[in-house]
N, C-alpha and C positions, 0 to 999 in steps of 0.2 A: 505495501499500499503506501511504504514511505517512498521508492521508485513513480510509483504509480503519481503522485502530487509532485514528485521533485520533476520531473516532463514535465507537466501541466503546466506548470509555472517559467520552463525553458521555452516552451512555446509559446505564450501569452508574453515573455519579453522577446520571441525573435517578432514577434509578430510588424512589427511597422505599419504598416499601411494595407487595408485584408480588403476579401472581399466582401460588398454591398450584398445584400438578398435580402428583400422584403415582399410584403405580401402582395397577392392579387385579390379582388374576389368581387363578385359580382350576383347577378341575378339572371335567369333563363326565362326568355317567356317565350309563346306563339309571334310573330309577326304579326298575324292579323287580329285578333282578338286583346293581347295584351295579358293571356293571361297564361301562369308559371307552367312549365313543364318540370317536373318533379322526377328524379329518376336519369335525367342526360347522362352523356357520358363526357368528362372532361378529361383532354387528353394536355400534354406539354407538351413539346418536339415529341412525338407520335407515342410516349409512351400515358398509358391509363393513369392518373390522378385524383379520379372520384368519382363520383355522381351528385347532382345537384338535390339537395332535402326535399321536402311536402312542400315549402314554398318559391322552389328551383333556384335558392342560394345554394354559392361554392365560395370554396373559401382555401386558397393553395397559400398557406402559414410561409414562406422563402421560396423565389424564384432566382434562380442563377442570376449573375451581371452578364450584360450581354444582349444579342436580339435571339427572341425566343418565338415560335408557331405558337400560338393554339387554339386549337380545336373544340369543338362542342359538336355532337354526334345525338340524336334523339331519332327514334326506329318511327317513318312516317316523314322525319321533315329533312331538308336537304342541311348539312355539315356546313358549320361556319368556321373560318379559320381567321384569325388577327395574330397582325403583330404585336409583341408585347415585349417593353425592356425591363431587364431587371434592373430593379434600384434603388434607396435604400425607402422611398418615402412608399406608404400604400395607396396601390390603383385599386381601380373599382370600372370595371365594364358594365355595359348591359345590352348581351348579345340575343337579338333576337332573332329567331327562326322560322323559315317559309317553310310550311305543307309541302310534301315530295320530296325528290332527292331517291337516295339509294342505297341499301344497305350494306353496312362493313366491317371488319371482320371484329371493331371493337366489343360486339354483342358476344365472343365467344370468350375474349380475356377476361370480362366482367364476369361471366358466369362464372368459372370455374378456379375465383382467388377468393381469398382474404378479403377480408376490410373491416372497417370498424362497429358492423353488427354483429359480423362472428364472432368477439371472445378471445382472438387467440393474436399471435406473437409473431409479428412478422417484419418483413424490411422491403421495401420498393425498390430498386435499381433501376433508372431509366437508364432511357440509351444515352442520353446524353453525359450520363455517371460513367453507365462503361467505357464511352469513347476518350474520356481521360485517364481512365486504368489501363487503356490497352496498346500496351505495343509489340504483344505479339505473345505475352506470356501465355501460359492456359490459365484458362476459365475461371480454377478455383483461386489464382491468386488478384484477379477483378472482382473479387469477394471478397477479399482479406481483411478487410475494415467493417464488415459489417459483423451485428452483436455472434458471440461465442465462438464464431469459427478462429480454427487453425490450417495451414494450409503447409507441404511441402513438396519437394522435388527431389525423385531416385536422383538427377543428372545434375541439382544443385542451383538453379537458376531460372526454375522455374514453364523451360520448353521438353516437352517428351510427358513423360509416365510424370503427372501431378497426383494430390489425395487432398481432399478436403476433409475435415472432419466439424463438426457441429455440436456443441453442447457434451462432444468425448466421443459421437456416434463415429465411425465412418460410413467412408459414403455407401457400402452394402445396407446400411439403414436410414438413407437419404432417398426417402422419394425424388426423383426427377423425371421430369416434363419436358417435352416440346412442343407446342401449341395444344398441350394436351394429350400427347399421346408417350406413352411409357417411355425410358432412355432408357434405365436399368437390365439389367442384362436378369434372363429371366435365371437362369443358375445359378449363377454368382452375387445377383442382388445388387452387382456396381455397376458403377458409370464411368465406362473409359473413355471420359472425352480427348485423350490422346489421338483418338480414330477419329474426332473434328476437328483438326486443327482450324483455327482463326474462325469460330461460331460466330465468336462476338463480336465480328466488324458486321452480322448481318441480323444479332441481336433488335429486339424494342425495346424489351421488358424485361425486367427480370423480377419475379417477387420471393423469398427467403421466407418459409413459413418456421418457425421452432417448435417442437414437440410432436402433437400426432396431427393437427395441423386439422384444413378442410378435409373431405374424401375426395379424393383423384383415382385416378386407373394408374393402374399399378400396384406395386407391391408396396406392403405398407410403410409407412414411416415410423422410424421408432428414435428417429432422433431431431430429421428438420426432414423441407420439400424444396425442391429448386423448381419451381416454375419456371419456362423458357417462352419468351413470344418473340415468335416472326413475322406474325402476322398482321405486318406494317400496311399502309395503301399511302404512297406516298402520290400527289397530285401531280406535281410539274417533273418533268424530264431531270435527270441529273446524270453526271460521272463524278466520278471519285478515283484517288488512289490514295494508298499507305504507303509509306517503306520503310524500313528502320533495317539501325545496323547499330550492332556494340559488343558490346566482351564479349568473349569464349567465339567469334568469330559468330556470330547470330545474325541474319538476316528473315526479317519480313517484309514480305512483297503482295499487293493483292489490287485489284484493279475490280470497281462496283458503277454499275451502269443501271437505268430504269426508264422508263416509256413514259414516266405521268400517265395518266389517266387519258387513255384515247378514243374517242366517242362518247366519251359520256359515259364509257361500261368497260373499256380491259384495260391492265395494266401487265406490266412485265420489269421480274428486277431480278439482277445478278450477280456475282462475283467469282472469284478467281485467286488463288490465293497457295501461296508459297512460303513455307517458314522452316529455318536451318539452323541447326545453332551444335559447334564442336559438345559445348555442357562444359559445365564447371569440374565435374570428375573428367578423370582420365579415360579414353574411348566412351565416353555415353554420348553419342551423338546424336541428332536426329534430324529426319529430313520428311520430311512433313508436307503434305499438297494436299485441297479439300477446293470444292465448286458450293454453288448456292444459288437456283434458278429457284425462278416460282412466277405463273402467269395468275391470269386472275377475271374472274368474268363478276359484271358486276348490276345491279339494276334495286328498281325498287324494295324489292321484298325478299329479292335472293342473293349469295355473295358464293361463286364457286370459286374454290383456289385450289389447283396443283401445286405441290413443293417436292423438292429433289434436293438434296444435299448430300454430298457425299468425302467422307475423308481414304488417304493413304498416308500409313506411316510406315518408318523402318526406322527402327530405334535402338543401337545396340547397347546388350544389357546391362543397366544399373541397378535391376533390383535388390542384389546379390548384397549392397551396402560396400561397408569401409568394417574392417575387423578396432575393436578395441583398445592396441599398442599401435594404431596408426596414426591413433588421436593424441594418445597418451605419451605418444613415446617412450613405455613402460618397458625396457629391454629383457624383465622379467617374467613380466607379462607374454610377449612377444615368444620367449622361451618356451612359455606355456603352452601357446597353439603348437607351435614347432612340436615340442612332446605329446601331444596328444591329433596328432596328425591334421586340426584346421586348417595347417599352411605349412605348406616343404619351406624347403630351405631355400629352395629361388623366392619362392613368394614370397618371404620374410624376406630378403633382400631385397626386394619391389618395394618391401612398406617401410624400410627406411630410407627409400630414395625417392619414394611419392608420395608417401607421410597420407595428410589427411586425404588428397588427390586419388588415394592408390586404387584401382580397377583391378577387380579380381579375373576378369578373364581376359584373354590374348590375343586369342581365336579372331582371326581378322572377321570374320559375317559370325560372329555370335550375336546374332539378330534377330526382335522382331518385328515380322511385316505379319500386318495386318489390314485391308480395307471393308470398310462400312461404309453400305451407298443405303442412304432412308428415300423413302416414296409415300409421301401424304393427299391426299385426297380431302376438303377441308370442304363442308355446306353446309352455310347458313343463311335459313329460313324463317322471315317474316311471315304469323301468321295470326292474324287479325292485328289486332292493336296493344294487345297484352300479352300475347304470344311469341318467341323466337326456338328456333330446333335448332342446335348446331349437330354436327355429327361428322365422321371422318373417316374414310377406311387406310392404312397402313401398313409396310412389308419396306422390314430391314432387313439386307443381304449381305453379312459378312461373312467372311473367310478371309487364312493369312495363317502362319506358323512360326512359332519359337527353330531357329537354327543354334545348336548347338556342339563344341566338340568335347568329347566323353573321353578321357583315359582309362585306360586300365578297366573297360568294364568286361564281366562276363558275360560270353558268347551264350550263354545258357537264357541268361536275361532277356535276349532279345529272339529266342526260338532259333538257335542258330547253333546248328553240332559244333562239339568241340572240333580242334583241326587236327588233325595227328599224323607226321612228318618221322619216318622210321622210327624209332622208339620214345620220339619225344611229342606229347600230348600238351597242347596250346589251348587256354581253357578260357585264354580271355584275351582283348583287342583296345585300341587304342582305335572311335568311330564318330563320323558324323550324323547325327538327327536330327530329325526336323518334325517337331509335335504341333499335327494341324489342328484348327477349330471350321468347321462346315458350316454356317446355319442360315435360318430362315425364321424370323419373328414376322407375324402378319394377324391383324383379326380389325374391329372396328368399334370406335366409342362415340356414343351421341350425349347429349344435354338435353332436354327441353326444360325451358325458362319461361315462367310466368314476372312479366317487371310490367307493373297496371300503369297504367299512365295519370290516371286521375287522380291514383291514391298509394302512393309509396310503402303506407303501412305492410303488404304482406308482400314478400318476393321469396318467392320457393322454385328450386331446381328437382328436376329428377332425372335421372344420370345411369348409363353403365356401360359395359364394353365385352366383349369376349377379343381372349388372343390366345395364338396356338405359338409355340417356339420350338421347331426341331433342331440337334445338333449334333454332328457325325464328329468325336473324336479319335482321332489315330495318330502311329508313329510312324516313321521313317527309316530304313538307314539309309542314307546317300552316301557313304564311302566308312570303308572299312580295310583297316590294315590286314586284317585276315578276315575274308568275307565267309568265309566255309562254306558249308550250302545254300547264302545268300544271292539275291539279286541287285541289280540294280533298282531302287526306293524298295527293299524290302518293307514287307508292313510286321512290324510287330506287335501291335497290340490296335484293338478299336471294340469303340463302343459309341454306342448312341442313345439321344437321349426325345422324349418329348416331352412336353408340358402344355398344357391347355389351363384355360387363366379365364373365368369370367365374374361377374358382379356387376351389382345392381345396389342404386345409392337414392336418398330422398333426403334432400333439406329444404329448411328454410329459414326466415326470420321473419319476427312477429311484432312492430311499436305498437306493445300493450298499451303505454302511455304518453307523452310528451317525451318523456324523460326515458322510459323504461321500455327496451327492449331486450327481446327472449330470442336463444338458438340453438335449433335442434337441427339434429343427422344422424342415420342410419347407413350404413354400410351390410353385406350380406355379399362375401366372397367366395370362390371355392378355385381348389387348383385340387390337380391331379397329373402326379409328375413320374416319369418310369425311365428309370437306365438300364439298359440292355446290355453285355461285352464285358471285358477286362481292362482295368488300368494298364498303366506305362511297369508297373510292376509286379506283374502278370495276375493280380488280385483279381477276382470278379465282383462286380463292384453293382451287379441286377439289382435297382432298388425297386420298389415300387411305393406311394407316399400318396397318401391322399389330405386333403382338409379342407373344411367348413368353418368360416368365421365370422361369426355377429360382431359388429366395431357399432355401439353408439355414440352420440355428439352432444353434447349437450351447452349453457352458456346461455349469459344476460348481458348487460352492459346501461349504465346507468349515469344520464348525465348528470355533472354534480353542480354546474355550472357552465357557463359559456369559455370554448376551449378546454373540458373539463369533463373526463370520463372514466368512471371504474368499470372493470370486467370482472369476468368470474368464468371459465367453463372444463368440464370433464369430458373428458375422451379416455375411450377405449381405444389398443392396436394390436392385432396380432399380424403376425406374418411364418411362413413355413422356415426349414433352415435352409442353407441354400446350399449348392452340388459339392462343395468342400467335404460339408459337415456330417457328409453320407460317404467319401470318399477316402477323403485324409483323416481321420478320427486320431485325434493323440493316442496313442498306448494307456488304455486300462478306462476309457473314456465310455459311455453308454451310447444307445441309438441317440442319435441327435431327436431333442425335442421341437417341438414348434416353443415360438414363444410368445408373453403376454405383456400390455403394458397397459398400464394405467395412468394417466398423465394427469395433473390439475395445476390448473392456469390461472394467475389473479396479477392484474396490475391496474395500475395508473396513467395517464396520458392529459399530459397538460401542452396548451399548442396555442401560446397569445403573439401575431403577425406583428402589434403594435405601442408594445410596454416604455414606461420613459421611467429608463434607469440611469442615473447621473447624468442624467441631465442631454443624453441622446436617446435616439428612435431605435429599439432595442426587438428582434424577432427571440422569439424565446421556446424552443421544443425540451419537452420531458417527458421520457417512461420509464416505469421503473413495474418488470416482472417476476414474481414469484414462484416458481413452478419446482414439482413435484411428482416425480417421475417412479413408479413401482411397478418393478417387474419381476414374473415370475418366469423362469427357465431364461433369462437371458445368456444368448450367445455369444459371450467374452473372448476379445484375445490372449492365447495361452503366450503370444511375446515367440512365437516360432511358426516361421514358413516354410508353405511347400516346398518343391523343384522348380516351382514354377512361379514362386515369390506372394502367395496367395496365404495370411494369415492364417494357422488354422485357429480355432476355436473349439471349446466346451460350454455346455449349460452349467448354471448355476440356479441352485433356486431360489433363490430370493435375491434383490438387488434392491440400488434405487437412486436415483439422481435427483438432487434435489438444489435451488440455488437463486438467486435474484442476478437479476439481469436489468440497467442501466445503462440508457441512451439518452443523450443529451446534444442541444446543439444551441449555437448561442454566437446571434449575428447585431454586431453593438455599430447600428447606423453604418459608415464608409470604415470603423477603427478595426473590426476585428471580424472573425469566423473561424467559430470553432465546433468541431464535433467531436463528440467521446461515448465508447460506447466501456464498461466497464461486466465483468462478469466471476460471480464469485459462487462456488459451488465447492458439495460434499459429495462423491461417490463412491457408491460400500458396496461389498459384496455381507452380506450375511453367512453364518455358521459354514466358512468357504476352506477346506481343507488342504496344502498344500501336495503335491505327487511330487517325488523324486523318486531317483532310480538306483537301486543298488549293485552292487558288484555283477551279480547277475544279467543288469540291464532288466531288472523285473519292476515296474513299478509300485512304489511304495506309497501308503496313503498318511496324511499325519493324523495321532491319535486324536489332535485337539483341533478341535472346529474354535473358528476367532475368526471378527469384521475384518478385513481387509479394503484397499482401497482398487478400484476396479482400474486397469491396464489403460495406457494412452487418456487419461484424460487429468487433465487439469485443473487444481483446483481457482487458479484467478486466468482472465484471458482480460486484457486490453487493447484498446486500440484507439487511436486518435489522430482527429486529420485538422490541420491549420493549414488557410488558405487565404492567399493573399493579394492583389492587385495594383503591385505601387505602379506599374502603368498601364495606359491602355493599352489594349491589348495582350497583356504580360500577367501573366497569371500563373502562384507561385504556391506551392503545398508542399507540407511537414505531413510523413503521416510517421507514427509509432507505434508500435506492436510489441507490446509483453506477453509473454508467457511463462506461467511459474512450473515447477518439477513437475517430469511425468515419471510413470514405470513402466517398464517395458511390460514385468509379467503383473500376478495378481499377487506376489510375494511381499513387496512391498519395500524390497531390499533393497539399500543403499546403493549393494553393487550393482544394479540393474534399473538404472533410471538415465532419463534425461535433461542432462540440467536446465534449468531457467536459464530462459536468455530474452533479449532486448534487441530489438532492429529500430531503425530510422530510414524513413527511403528521402530525397528530397523529387521532389517534379516539378520540371516547368514548362509552362503550354504559353505561343508566342501568335497571337494571330493576328494576321494582315488583310486589306481585301483592294488588291490591284485590279485595275480596271479590264486589264486580257485576264481573267479566270475572278470567280463567284468568289473564293479563300485561299489563301494558303495559310496552316498552320507548321509552327518550327516546336520539336518538342523534344525534354530530356527528362531521362528516366536514369536517378542516382539510386542502386540499391547497397542498401550498408552502409551507409555514408560513413559509421565509426567503424567500421570492417573490423568487426565483431567476426571470432570465430565459435561458431553455434553450429549444431546439430537440430532438426527437428522432428528426428523419428530415427526407428531403431529397432531389432529386435532381439530375442536373447533366448537360448537354450543351453542346456547343461548337463555332467551325464559321469559319474564315476569313472578314477584313473585307475590307474593297476594298483592304487591301494586301499582303493574302497573310497575313496575322498571328493567328494562331489566337485565339482569341476563346472566353473559360471563358462560362456562364452557370447559374449555382445557384440554386435556388429550394428552402426553408426550410417547416418546417411545427411554429410556433413553437407550446408547451405553453400554459396556462394559467400567470397568476402565483399570488397567492395568492389563493383560496376556497376556499366553504364550500358543505357540502350538509348538511341538519338533518332528521332522520326522525323518525316515528311510530310507532310499528307496535301492536298491539291484535291478542292471542287470544285468544277467546272454546272 
């Protein structure tokens, strides 16, 4: 806490002049009759920021400086757009909508997201905010300043494989959708954003919901949901290009275009991107390519939009991490790694030479190669004055492989016969294998929305989805020193998986009294999962599993006064185990069980756009959210990984996460703008028993049960952003992040932990508007300004040595020291 307070004071002292962010308010009416239009959608720069209340009024507490497009749409009326200029003073507009017009995708966005009526904790990230943070790093790094979030990168610099945790929950517990279509892999529950490089350049808005949140398609949210929208309609033609170069030979190049609205009905938008980086870690390169294309048709009551996007990635495998002695320089610990076979003498010499940038692999094509193609067809149909239907069909096609060099492997483990040469029998060989995935994910979603125009006291949605996932897993030997009875592309294992998932839900908000609103939500979800075949260790992994979950949610909101709200909610989330929980169970573990979460949330929101403080006109926002997440059979990380870097997990009968999330924003006229988040939490497993191994490598369960801390769950997370505009067109931001100690497993051992870290970044963006083009923007991002040596992730395992003494082996993922990214963006 002391560091947090000192950091806040330091940021205030550095502020100089800052970024003015004043409020914009107004009332939306019918241009013919002058009557109010409740429930109209308000967008700023293409991002939904709210809807009008029963009197047609709306308020945006803080609009950043510069020119913005305010768009107001309402079913049955022509959407209205007008320019607003961010300034410290309050601005009031009086938009009047003309009857007629066409249906847009905004109804699809608002229907699937949380708002102030749903009594949940959420953060909206606008298109402008995404663009400010986007220098080519993966999407988790663009969300790093949102509450309760921590991120890390295998390669150390945010390009390639990255991960995000929210409230201590990994991305396997974060429900992620793109335009309402599930993104999480149905088998692993993970969202591998490395497969969608530069997706951020096509994002219109993001909503991060913490806790169970509102019902959506896909797996249950066990820590958070990330709802991504690319359903933007830009009425004017445009062309843009963004180009970035930085440390570790990092490049980002893209070009985007749009036709605008043609003949009042047709639109087309597209993007081509390439991102490449050598990575901070040695031999941790990434070569990423992607495209995005959408084509839409819209008229008065109908919107039809086809969207396709794809990513192709080739990354040198860095998931193995760095052994602890490379971080500490401890020669004794290094010798322990050698003695126990964790490192060879040759590798140990490289540890001393490469230090914290050490890479375990040296084979020149030790790479992950994968391509993922997405196809979505969206329909939004107005049904009279008060109803609209949103529906989507989707197909995701994924295929690719890991290529690895394997030394001294048993021929029998690859289905190969021993080689007999005279009196010599050769049982082992060096070889190169490829582990393949070949899958299809397809299905449909729908949502029927009731949004009355005359009275917005009651709003309701009924929806659901049906999805199927087909995945082939197989391995091939493409080269071997001793080929035995094998042939080129010898297949040594194969298993296939089929997973069917369907759900139905209904939710409603009802404004019972002018100050009191209630929210209800029920979801029924059914999953059927089967695996047939053998895994790479030649074990039979045939599995049959079926689950039916009932997930209710309820909440209430109460308006204390102008700009003040109390809220509380209760939600149940349940989800099935992932594939690795069935196929890679740690020794001694029982069959994986489904998880159940009871989520209690309560909070207070305060928003005042124009307070008079210290003689200045000050905008203030504040939110305090308390959460208590009580789990049954939570699957928690053991600290170990399988042979492709997936965390191994085990069920714990009873556990909980509880804490307080504080978020605040202050803009004192044109003097200072500061936003901060602070999460204080307690994450515990009850009646936990450690598992160790004896000299015969048999599991030994501790006699005494105890309360312990959940792995990878820091008790304190904070993020702070200070922004200023010392010159016209120049924006300067300091971003500061703190994360407290984390444990690599559930033992709460000080020998198995990630040390606390604090990181500061500096961002500058300078915009000019010459005559020849619409806009040129120059940007610089300096990461880790203070040049800290820190790690953000790791794993651990142990076993007894020859004397029977338990040994611990930690591996870490060091993050880059001071580095930079510089960008040039041009808009035509």
